[in-house]
C-alpha positions in Angstrom: 0.0 0.0 0.0 1.5 3.4 -0.9 2.1 6.0 1.8 -0.7 8.5 2.0 0.2 11.9 3.4 -1.0 15.6 3.4 0.2 18.9 4.8 -1.5 20.1 8.0 -3.9 23.1 7.5 -3.1 24.8 10.8 -6.8 25.8 11.1 -8.4 25.6 14.5 -11.1 22.9 14.6 -14.6 23.4 16.0 -14.2 23.3 19.8 -15.6 20.6 22.1 -15.7 22.4 25.5 -16.0 20.5 28.8 -17.2 22.9 31.5 -17.4 21.1 34.9 -17.6 22.0 38.6 -19.4 21.6 41.8 -23.1 22.1 42.2 -24.6 25.5 41.6 -21.4 27.1 40.2 -22.9 28.5 37.0 -22.2 25.8 34.4 -25.6 25.9 32.7 -25.8 29.7 33.1 -22.6 30.1 31.2 -24.1 28.0 28.4 -27.2 30.2 28.3 -25.1 33.3 28.0 -23.1 31.9 25.1 -26.4 31.3 23.1 -26.9 35.1 23.2 -23.6 35.9 21.6 -23.8 37.8 18.3 -21.0 35.5 17.0 -23.1 32.3 17.1 -26.1 31.2 15.2 -28.8 28.8 16.2 -28.3 27.2 19.7 -29.6 23.8 20.6 -29.9 22.6 24.2 -30.1 18.9 25.0 -31.2 18.5 28.6 -30.3 15.2 30.2 -31.7 14.7 33.6 -30.9 18.3 34.7 -34.3 20.0 34.1 -32.7 23.5 33.8 -33.3 24.1 30.1 -36.6 26.0 30.4 -35.5 28.1 33.4 -32.3 29.4 31.9 -34.2 30.7 28.9 -34.9 33.7 31.1 -31.1 34.6 31.2 -30.8 38.1 29.5 -30.0 37.7 25.8 -30.4 33.9 25.8 -31.8 32.5 22.5 -31.6 28.8 22.4 -34.0 26.0 21.5 -34.7 23.0 23.7 -34.2 19.6 22.0 -37.1 17.3 22.9 -36.5 13.6 23.4 -38.2 10.7 25.3 -35.3 9.8 27.5 -34.3 6.6 25.6 -30.9 6.1 24.2 -32.3 5.8 20.6 -34.1 9.1 20.9 -31.1 10.9 22.3 -28.8 9.6 19.6 -31.3 10.4 16.9 -31.7 14.0 18.1 -28.0 14.5 18.2 -27.6 13.2 14.7 -30.3 15.6 13.6 -28.6 18.5 15.3 -25.4 17.5 13.5 -27.2 17.6 10.2 -28.5 21.1 11.0 -25.1 22.3 11.9 -23.7 20.9 8.6 -26.4 22.8 6.6 -25.6 26.0 8.4 -21.8 25.6 7.8 -22.4 24.8 4.2 -24.4 28.0 3.7 -21.8 30.1 5.5 -24.1 30.9 8.4 -23.0 31.6 11.9 -21.9 28.4 13.8 -24.6 26.3 15.4 -24.1 25.7 19.1 -24.9 22.4 20.8 -25.2 22.3 24.6 -25.3 18.9 26.3 -26.4 19.3 29.9 -25.0 17.0 31.2 -22.6 14.2 30.2 -22.6 13.1 33.8 -26.2 12.1 33.4 -25.4 10.4 30.1 -22.9 8.1 31.7 -25.2 7.4 34.6 -27.9 6.4 32.1 -25.4 3.9 30.5 -24.3 2.6 33.9 -27.9 1.9 34.8 -28.4 0.1 31.5 -25.4 -2.1 32.2 -26.6 -2.9 35.7 -30.1 -3.7 34.4 -28.7 -6.2 31.9 -26.5 -7.7 34.6 -29.5 -8.5 36.7 -30.9 -10.7 33.9 -27.9 -13.0 33.7 -28.3 -16.6 35.0 -25.7 -16.2 37.7 -27.1 -13.0 39.0 -30.7 -14.3 38.9 -29.7 -17.2 41.1 -27.9 -14.8 43.5 -31.0 -12.5 43.7 -33.2 -15.5 44.3 -31.2 -16.3 47.5 -30.7 -12.6 48.5 -32.8 -9.9 46.9 -30.3 -7.3 48.2 -27.2 -9.1 47.0 -24.5 -7.0 45.2 -24.5 -7.8 41.5 -21.4 -8.2 39.4 -21.5 -6.3 36.1 -19.4 -8.3 33.7 -16.7 -6.7 31.5 -18.7 -7.4 28.3 -21.6 -5.3 29.6 -19.2 -2.4 30.4 -17.7 -2.7 27.0 -21.2 -2.4 25.5 -21.9 0.7 27.6 -18.6 2.2 26.5 -19.4 1.5 22.9 -22.6 3.5 23.2 -20.7 6.3 24.8 -18.1 6.3 22.0 -21.0 6.6 19.5 -22.3 9.7 21.2 -18.8 11.2 21.6 -18.1 10.5 17.9 -21.0 12.8 17.0 -19.9 15.5 19.4 -16.2 15.3 18.4 -17.1 15.7 14.7 -19.8 18.2 15.1 -19.5 21.0 12.5 -20.1 23.7 15.1 -19.5 24.6 18.7 -20.3 21.9 21.4 -20.4 22.6 25.1 -20.7 19.7 27.5 -21.4 20.2 31.2 -20.4 17.8 33.9 -20.3 17.5 37.6 -17.0 17.6 39.5 -16.0 17.4 43.1 -13.3 16.2 45.5 -13.6 12.5 46.5 -11.6 10.2 48.7 -8.4 8.9 47.0 -8.5 5.2 46.2 -5.6 2.7 46.4 -4.9 0.2 43.5 -7.4 -2.2 45.0 -10.2 0.4 45.0 -10.1 1.0 48.8 -10.3 4.6 50.2 -7.0 6.0 51.4 -7.6 7.7 54.8 -6.9 11.4 54.9 -6.4 12.0 51.2 -8.7 13.5 48.5 -8.6 14.0 44.8 -10.7 15.9 42.3 -12.9 13.8 40.0 -15.0 14.7 37.0 -18.1 12.6 37.1 -18.5 10.9 33.7 -16.8 8.4 31.5 -13.1 8.1 32.3 -12.1 9.4 28.8 -14.3 12.5 28.9 -11.5 15.0 29.6 -9.3 13.4 26.9 -12.0 13.8 24.3 -12.6 17.5 25.0 -10.5 20.1 23.2 -10.7 22.5 26.2 -11.4 21.8 29.8 -12.8 24.5 32.2 -13.5 24.2 35.9 -16.0 26.4 37.7 -16.3 27.0 41.4 -18.6 28.8 43.7 -15.8 30.5 45.6 -12.9 30.8 43.2 -12.4 32.2 39.7 -13.0 29.9 36.7 -9.9 27.9 35.8 -8.8 26.7 32.3 -7.5 23.3 33.4 -6.1 22.4 29.9 -6.7 22.9 26.2 -5.6 21.3 23.0 -4.6 24.6 21.4 -1.5 26.2 19.8 -2.8 29.7 20.8 -4.0 29.2 24.4 -0.5 29.4 25.7 -0.8 26.7 28.4 2.2 24.4 28.3 1.4 21.0 29.9 3.7 20.3 32.8 5.2 23.8 32.7 2.3 26.3 33.2 -0.2 26.0 36.0 -3.9 26.0 35.1 -4.9 29.6 34.2 -7.5 31.6 36.2 -9.9 33.6 34.1 -11.7 36.2 36.1 -13.5 37.7 33.1 -14.5 34.3 31.9 -17.2 33.7 29.3 -17.5 30.9 26.8 -17.5 33.5 23.9 -14.2 34.9 25.1 -12.7 31.4 25.5 -13.8 30.1 22.1 -13.2 33.1 19.9 -10.4 35.1 21.7 -8.3 32.4 23.5 -8.8 29.4 21.2 -9.0 31.8 18.1 -11.8 29.8 16.5 -12.5 31.4 13.1 -15.9 30.2 11.7 -14.8 30.9 8.2 -11.8 28.5 8.5 -12.9 26.1 11.3 -13.4 22.4 10.4 -14.6 19.3 12.1 -12.0 17.2 13.8 -10.4 14.7 11.4 -11.5 11.7 13.5 -10.8 8.3 11.8 -12.1 5.6 14.2 -10.4 2.2 14.0 -12.7 -0.3 12.4 -13.1 -3.7 14.1 -11.7 -6.6 12.1 -14.2 -9.2 11.0 -13.8 -12.8 12.1 -12.7 -15.5 9.7 -16.1 -17.0 10.0 -17.8 -13.8 8.8 -15.5 -13.5 5.8 -16.1 -17.2 4.9 -19.9 -16.8 5.2 -20.0 -13.8 2.9 -17.8 -15.6 0.4 -20.1 -18.6 0.3 -23.2 -16.5 -0.5 -24.3 -17.2 -4.1 -24.7 -13.4 -4.7 -21.0 -12.6 -3.8 -19.2 -11.7 -7.0 -15.7 -12.6 -8.1 -14.6 -9.0 -7.6 -15.9 -9.1 -4.0 -14.1 -12.4 -3.4 -10.9 -10.7 -4.4 -11.6 -8.0 -1.8 -12.3 -10.6 0.9 -9.1 -12.3 0.0 -7.1 -9.1 0.5 -9.1 -8.4 3.8 -8.0 -11.8 5.1 -4.4 -11.2 4.2 -4.4 -7.7 5.7 -5.8 -9.2 8.9 -3.2 -12.1 8.8 -6.0 -14.7 9.2 -5.5 -16.4 5.9 -4.1 -19.6 7.7 -7.3 -20.4 9.6 -8.5 -23.9 8.9 -11.9 -25.4 9.5 -13.0 -28.4 11.4 -13.0 -31.5 9.2 -11.1 -29.8 6.5 -7.4 -29.0 5.8 -8.4 -26.1 3.6 -7.5 -22.7 5.1 -9.3 -19.4 4.5 -7.0 -18.1 1.8 -7.2 -21.4 -0.1 -11.0 -21.4 0.2 -11.3 -17.8 -1.1 -8.9 -18.5 -3.9 -10.9 -21.6 -5.0 -14.3 -19.9 -4.7 -13.0 -16.8 -6.5 -11.9 -19.0 -9.5 -15.2 -20.7 -9.5 -17.1 -17.4 -9.6 -14.8 -16.1 -12.3 -15.5 -19.2 -14.4 -19.2 -19.0 -13.8 -19.3 -15.3 -14.8 -17.5 -16.1 -18.1 -19.5 -19.3 -18.9 -22.2 -19.0 -21.6 -25.7 -18.6 -20.1 -28.0 -21.6 -20.3 -30.9 -20.8 -22.6 -34.4 -20.5 -21.1 -36.3 -23.8 -21.1 -33.2 -26.0 -20.9 -33.7 -28.8 -18.4 -32.1 -28.0 -15.1 -29.8 -31.1 -15.2 -28.1 -29.8 -18.3 -27.0 -26.7 -16.4 -24.3 -28.7 -14.6 -20.9 -28.9 -16.4 -20.3 -32.3 -17.9 -17.1 -32.8 -16.0 -18.8 -32.3 -12.7 -19.0 -35.6 -10.7 -22.5 -34.8 -9.8 -23.6 -34.4 -13.4 -23.7 -38.2 -14.0 -25.5 -38.8 -10.8 -28.2 -36.4 -11.8 -28.4 -37.9 -15.3 -28.8 -41.4 -13.8 -32.0 -40.4 -11.9 -34.8 -42.6 -13.2 -37.5 -41.8 -10.8 -38.3 -39.3 -8.0 -37.1 -41.8 -5.3 -33.7 -41.9 -7.0 -33.7 -38.1 -6.8 -34.5 -38.0 -3.1 -31.7 -40.5 -2.5 -29.3 -38.2 -4.4 -30.4 -35.2 -2.3 -29.6 -37.1 0.9 -26.2 -38.0 -0.5 -25.7 -34.4 -1.5 -26.5 -33.2 2.0 -23.9 -35.6 3.4 -21.3 -34.1 1.0 -22.2 -30.6 2.1 -21.8 -31.6 5.8 -18.4 -33.1 5.1 -17.4 -29.9 3.2 -16.6 -32.0 0.1 -18.9 -29.7 -1.9 -19.3 -26.0 -1.6 -22.6 -24.4 -0.7 -23.0 -22.7 -4.1 -22.4 -26.1 -5.9 -24.9 -27.7 -3.4 -27.5 -25.2 -4.5 -26.8 -25.7 -8.2 -27.0 -29.5 -8.0 -30.1 -29.4 -5.8 -31.8 -27.3 -8.4 -30.7 -29.7 -11.2 -32.2 -32.7 -9.2 -35.4 -30.8 -8.7 -35.6 -30.1 -12.4 -35.0 -33.7 -13.3 -37.6 -34.9 -10.8 -40.1 -32.4 -12.3 -39.5 -33.8 -15.7 -40.1 -37.3 -14.4 -43.3 -36.7 -12.6 -45.7 -37.1 -15.6 -44.0 -40.5 -16.5 -44.2 -41.7 -12.9 -47.9 -40.8 -12.8 
């Protein structure tokens, strides 16, 4: 594969702002103020278990719209996708940037945690445990946490590639420090943002609000912000507003801004999935060639199957040649008996030709199924021979009668 490169543009991408802090410190208020900025266009507010969207509409100058949803994950994702489409339309027309406010991502992760816990309660082991003790502590298995994380990543992919300004609110507070085993360490505390553990990594700028201290820019992914990780302390911002942060500090220029170039790794398919697609009668020779390359790229071409010494690469090569030959073979004229559609050199051709009555045909079908189970015949050849047998039996039915 040739090396693909391009020069960096240097343009500031649309910001994904994380604004977090203790209770009643002004997170939602700051979002409402941003919606009134003359530098932004349509503002959309997604309220997740906060219930503040209507009230903050009374903030002087606020002009946002509340996104309605029914609380289900499907509804939330659908509304976010619709908001992204609206932002794309605005950016395409050169309008002022759309603002999306998610209040809050703490509630979003709580929703997914509850979903994982509810699924855990239905497992066989946990059902038995609850039958013995209704108050028993349930174990949420790793596969359920992985499913919850996959849903969170889908939401974050929308926010990280949103063609406009996104502001996420989250709760943050000091909690007891934990040792490597998860036990509290007496007399020590640490600050924790409540949400998925990668939340701060995904944000392009991280702001912390407090009731008794000035706002602090904890960190930012920015060439212009002037905060050097490990060198500069978090910056206090006494005149803080989200408009000032986005347009003056981050220097986001709507005429040049772009969505983050986020290329998510794609999960490799299993050998069984590749094999099953190759065996479909509708899979073309060209597609077989792509599957062959996919298997080689994933270094799974040596997988063998139970009862067969043929590995995946050999199987794809053989099926590909069969499909190529079939594509170039002359078409059988309409009305030709089905048995004649089999090539004369096929071992099954003579068996089909020897069928003298429907009973012989049923016996041949049984023999054919055994061949398929032993993998001595491919599924596509099985279908062709079965059709030929059916055609031969149909031609014999008047004679038998």
